[in-house]
N, C-alpha and C positions, 0 to 999 in steps of 0.2 A: 408640898408644892414643889414642882420642878419645872425647868424651862429647857426646851431643846429647839435648836435651829439647824435644820438639815443634819440632825444627829439623833442619838437616843439618850434620854436622861431618865434613869430608873430610881436613883436615890432621892430621898426626901430633901428638899431645899437645895437641890443641885442644879448645875448649869452645864449643858453640853452644846458646843457649836462647831460648825464646819467639819463634819464627818467624824466627830468624837463620840465616845460613850462614857457615861457616868453611872456607876452602880453604887458608889458609896454615898452616905448621907453628907450633906453640906459640902459637896466636892465640886470641882470645876475641871472640865476637860475641853480643850480647844485645839483644833487641828486634826487633819486626816489621820486616822488610825491611832489617835491618842486615847487613853482610857484611865479610869480609876476603878479599882476593884470593889467588890461588894462589902468587904470589911474595912475599906479605906475611908473612914470618915475624915472630913476636913482635908482631903488630899487634892493636889493640883497637878495636872498634866497639860502642858502647853507646848505646841510645836508639831512635828511630824513623827508619828510612831512612838510616842512616849507612853510609859506605863507607870502609874503611881498606885501601888497596891498596899502599901503600908499606911496605917493611920497617921495622919499629920505629915505625910510624905509629899515631896515635890519633885517633878521631873520637867526640865525645860531644855529645848533644843531639838535634837534629831536622834531617835532610836535609843533613848535612855530608859533605864529601869530603876525606880525607887521602890524597893519592896520591904525594906526595914521600917520599923516604927520610927517616925520623926527623921527619916532619911531624906537626903537631897542629891539628885543627879543632874549635873549641868554639862552641856556640851554635846558631844556626839558619841553614841554607842558606849555609854558608861553604865555601870551597875553598882548601886548602893544597896546592899542587902543587910548590913549590920544595923542594929538599933542606933540611931543618932549619927549615922555615917554620912560622909560627904564625898562625892566624886566630882571632878571638874576636868575639862579638856576632852581628849579622845581616848577611847579604849582603856579607861581606868576602871579599877574594881576596888570596892571597899566592903569587905565581907565581915571584918571584925567590928564589934560594937564600939562606937565612938571613934572610928578610924577615918582616915582621909586618904583617898587615892587620887593622884594627879596624873596627867597624860601618860599613858602606858604603864602606870604603876599598879601594884596589886597589894593592898593593905589587908592582911588576913588576921593580924593579932588585935586584941582589944587595945584601944588608945594608941594605935600605931599610925 
């Protein structure tokens, strides 16, 4: 089962609202151009233009990408691609596993 309201919900047990798309199982996407990927089970993307493509990933705000497994991207135009990574603020990147990037930062090493 899935639920869509002015959106597209393709994943089982998923929810898409307000111009968003969900492809992952048990995932949630809300807001124009926000989405969860097909392999992104239990992912959440809320806001404008957010993408949560990693399993158990979260993207909140505007233009964020959470592509790593269990990654979180918060704020505006941040990218969390490492497993377990976190970005917050604006234009931050966390590509290392278990790394954290804050506004303008680029955390490339593991545990950085």
